[in-house]
C-alpha positions in Angstrom: 0.0 0.0 0.0 1.2 3.5 -0.8 2.6 5.3 2.2 0.0 8.0 2.3 -2.9 5.6 1.6 -1.7 3.7 4.7 -1.5 6.9 6.8 -4.9 8.1 5.6 -6.3 4.7 6.8 -4.6 5.2 10.1 -6.2 8.6 10.7 -9.6 8.0 9.1 -12.4 8.3 11.6 -10.0 9.5 14.4 -11.3 13.1 14.3 -7.8 14.5 14.6 -7.5 18.2 14.7 -4.4 20.0 13.4 -3.7 23.7 13.9 -2.0 25.8 11.1 -0.6 29.1 12.5 0.0 30.4 9.0 -3.7 30.3 7.9 -3.5 33.3 5.6 -0.9 31.6 3.4 -2.6 30.2 0.2 -0.6 27.0 0.4 -1.8 26.4 3.9 -5.4 27.4 3.1 -5.5 25.1 0.1 -4.2 22.1 1.9 -6.5 22.7 4.9 -9.6 22.9 2.8 -8.6 19.8 0.9 -8.0 17.9 4.2 -11.4 19.0 5.5 -13.2 18.2 2.3 -11.7 14.7 2.3 -12.7 14.2 5.9 -9.2 13.3 7.0 -8.9 15.7 9.8 -10.3 18.9 11.3 -8.1 21.9 10.4 -7.8 25.1 12.5 -6.4 28.1 10.7 -5.0 31.0 12.7 -5.0 34.5 11.2 -7.3 37.4 10.4 -10.7 36.0 9.4 -11.3 38.6 6.6 -7.8 37.9 5.1 -8.4 34.1 5.1 -11.9 34.4 3.7 -10.6 36.8 0.9 -7.8 34.4 0.1 -10.3 31.5 -0.1 -12.6 33.5 -2.3 -9.8 34.4 -4.7 -8.8 30.7 -4.9 -12.4 29.6 -5.3 -12.3 27.6 -2.0 -14.9 27.2 0.7 -14.0 27.4 4.3 -17.2 26.0 5.6 -15.5 22.9 7.1 -12.5 24.8 8.5 -12.3 26.5 11.9 -10.7 30.0 11.7 -9.4 31.6 14.9 -8.0 35.1 15.1 -5.8 35.3 18.1 -6.3 39.0 18.2 -10.0 38.7 18.8 -9.9 35.5 20.8 -12.5 35.7 23.7 -11.0 37.2 26.8 -12.2 34.4 29.1 -10.6 31.7 26.8 -7.4 33.8 26.5 -7.2 34.2 30.2 -7.4 30.4 30.7 -4.7 29.9 28.1 -2.5 32.4 29.8 -3.1 30.7 33.2 -2.0 27.4 31.6 1.0 28.9 30.0 2.0 30.6 33.3 1.7 27.3 35.2 3.8 25.5 32.5 6.6 28.1 32.6 6.7 27.8 36.4 7.9 31.4 37.1 10.4 31.6 34.3 8.5 34.5 32.7 6.2 37.2 33.9 2.6 37.1 33.1 3.1 40.2 30.9 5.8 38.5 28.9 3.7 35.4 28.4 0.8 37.6 27.2 3.1 38.9 24.5 4.1 35.4 23.6 0.4 34.5 22.9 0.3 37.3 20.3 2.6 35.1 18.2 0.6 32.6 16.2 3.2 29.9 16.8 2.9 30.2 20.5 -0.9 30.5 20.3 -1.0 27.4 18.1 1.3 25.5 20.4 -0.9 26.3 23.4 -3.9 24.9 21.5 -2.0 21.6 21.2 -0.8 21.7 24.8 -4.3 22.3 26.1 -5.6 19.4 24.0 -7.7 21.6 21.7 -5.6 20.3 18.8 -3.8 17.1 18.3 -0.8 18.6 16.5 0.6 21.6 14.7 2.0 22.3 11.3 4.0 25.5 10.7 7.1 26.8 8.9 5.8 27.8 5.5 6.4 31.4 6.4 8.4 31.2 9.7 11.9 29.9 10.1 12.4 26.6 11.9 13.3 28.2 15.2 9.9 29.9 15.4 8.2 26.6 15.1 10.5 24.5 17.3 11.1 26.9 20.1 7.5 27.1 21.4 7.2 23.4 21.2 10.3 22.9 23.3 9.3 25.5 25.8 5.7 24.3 26.2 5.0 20.8 24.9 8.5 19.7 25.7 10.1 16.3 25.1 8.7 13.0 26.2 9.7 11.7 29.7 13.2 10.3 29.5 13.9 12.0 26.2 16.4 14.9 26.3 16.3 16.1 22.7 14.2 16.3 19.6 15.6 15.0 16.3 14.6 15.1 12.6 13.9 11.9 10.6 13.2 11.5 6.9 11.1 8.7 5.4 12.9 7.7 2.2 10.5 6.1 -0.4 10.9 4.8 -3.9 8.4 2.3 -5.3 8.0 -0.5 -2.7 11.1 0.5 -0.8 10.7 2.5 2.4 13.4 3.4 4.9 13.9 5.9 7.7 17.0 8.1 8.1 17.9 10.1 11.3 19.0 12.5 12.5 19.2 14.5 9.3 17.8 17.9 10.5 18.3 19.0 14.1 21.4 17.9 16.2 24.7 19.1 14.8 26.6 16.7 17.2 25.5 13.7 19.1 27.3 11.9 21.9 26.8 8.2 22.5 23.7 8.7 24.7 22.2 11.1 22.2 22.7 8.7 19.3 21.2 5.9 21.3 18.2 8.1 22.1 17.7 9.1 18.4 17.9 5.4 17.5 15.1 4.4 19.9 12.9 7.3 18.9 13.5 6.5 15.2 12.4 2.9 15.7 9.1 4.2 17.1 8.7 6.7 14.2 9.3 3.9 11.7 6.4 1.9 13.1 4.1 4.9 12.4 5.0 4.5 8.7 4.6 0.7 8.7 8.3 0.2 8.6 9.5 -2.9 10.6 12.4 -1.3 12.5 15.7 -3.0 12.0 18.1 -0.3 13.2 21.6 0.2 11.9 24.0 2.4 13.9 26.1 3.8 11.1 29.9 4.4 11.0 32.8 4.3 8.6 33.7 1.1 10.5 32.0 -2.3 10.8 32.5 -4.3 14.0 35.9 -2.9 14.8 37.3 -2.7 11.3 38.6 0.8 12.1 39.5 2.6 15.3 39.0 6.0 16.7 36.8 8.2 18.9 34.1 8.4 16.3 33.9 4.6 16.1 34.0 4.2 19.8 31.0 6.6 20.1 28.9 4.5 17.8 29.9 1.3 19.6 28.9 2.9 23.0 25.6 4.2 21.5 24.8 0.7 20.2 25.4 -0.8 23.7 23.3 1.8 25.4 20.4 1.4 23.0 20.5 -2.4 23.3 20.5 -2.2 27.1 17.4 0.1 27.0 15.5 -2.0 24.5 17.0 -5.5 24.2 14.1 -6.8 22.1 14.7 -4.3 19.4 16.6 -5.4 16.3 19.5 -2.9 16.5 23.1 -3.4 15.7 26.3 -1.4 15.1 28.7 -0.2 14.3 28.0 -0.8 10.7 29.1 0.8 7.4 26.3 1.6 5.1 27.0 -1.2 2.7 27.1 -3.7 5.5 23.8 -2.4 6.8 22.1 -2.4 3.4 23.5 -5.1 1.2 22.8 -8.7 2.3 26.0 -10.2 0.9 28.2 -7.5 2.4 26.4 -7.7 5.7 26.9 -11.5 5.9 30.6 -11.1 5.1 31.3 -8.2 7.4 28.9 -8.8 10.3 28.0 -12.5 10.3 25.2 -13.5 12.6 23.8 -9.9 12.8 20.0 -9.6 12.8 20.3 -6.2 11.2 23.3 -6.3 8.8 22.2 -6.5 5.2 18.5 -6.0 6.2 18.4 -2.6 7.9 15.3 -0.4 7.5 16.3 2.4 9.9 19.6 4.2 9.5 21.0 6.3 12.4 23.8 8.6 11.5 26.5 9.6 14.0 26.0 13.3 13.5 24.1 15.8 11.4 26.6 16.4 8.7 26.6 12.8 7.5 22.9 12.4 8.0 22.0 15.5 5.9 24.5 14.5 3.2 23.3 10.9 3.2 19.6 11.6 2.7 20.3 14.1 -0.1 22.5 11.6 -1.9 19.7 9.0 -1.7 17.2 11.6 -2.9 19.2 13.1 -5.8 21.3 10.1 -6.9 19.1 7.3 -5.8 15.7 8.8 -6.9 14.1 8.4 -3.4 11.4 10.7 -2.3 12.5 12.4 1.0 9.5 12.9 3.3 10.3 15.1 6.2 11.8 16.3 8.4 9.6 14.6 10.9 10.3 15.9 14.4 10.5 13.1 16.9 10.9 13.1 20.7 8.1 15.7 21.5 5.2 14.9 23.9 2.8 15.9 21.1 3.5 16.2 17.3 4.7 19.5 15.8 5.9 19.6 12.2 8.2 22.1 10.6 7.6 22.9 6.9 10.2 24.1 4.5 9.5 27.7 3.5 9.7 26.4 -0.1 6.9 23.9 0.6 4.0 23.7 -1.8 0.4 22.9 -1.1 1.0 19.2 -1.7 3.8 19.2 0.9 1.6 20.9 3.5 -1.2 18.3 2.8 1.2 15.4 3.3 2.9 16.8 6.4 -0.5 17.4 8.0 -1.4 13.8 7.4 1.9 12.7 8.9 1.4 14.9 11.9 -2.1 13.5 12.5 -0.8 9.9 12.2 1.9 10.7 14.8 -0.8 11.6 17.3 -2.6 8.2 16.9 -1.9 6.1 19.9 
């Protein structure tokens, strides 16, 4: 089954609500109306009502099935409750006046809707830089218990082939504990996309074929991850060919449950991860779907500012699927 057909089945009938802080952007508006029309999820658009309605009219779209909220005219009683919740969450780190200013920002407002369970997830970044999307999520939604960082994964798809690469978007450097954490989160993310996780901890060395601090880090990360989830198929350190090609895996890492059959590839730092997914995308002809933020208590997705309407549509479906328990 096609990836997005599978994800649509996963969210169908779940009544998931996704908030879009950039509701006045035509790409966001078009995707939201399409999602609502198809009954896949309930979109909330943030922005000036008149501007959104005008943009919809210009595009020949109906917003009848889309909820539009203007943070500037949000009822004072509801805003006060939101401010109370934010003040409690920040636990004295900011004054009430500062937090009131935060809520004038659509990304903070949208994040609070997610935090207060009025939305199941948020999609932003078509207009705003990554920091403006991620910062409120880290300050308010925060990471899952026991998880110290977020990371960015890409689903790599071509025909019937489907893999997951991480971290390709967020953490410039990872220590052994960080790499282990990304590996375990990536295994969970893979399952959302119907990928049976067989996790390869990547290196330029396979099972001690090379020495050095970078190799030792991956070896330690593998040990930590295996200690935390001993039932997960996870192995390292593995070179990419040993992880991917059955004959090479059998020769370089005999007896491994992962070598030659990996579906989840965890890179030792951002530079190799980012280069790796782009090589697969441009040379290998794989579609790169992401970045998918993982590690947060509730899903928040960051769009590229070059995203088109189809990208927004797909990312919203992914975000809704991440919220399905």
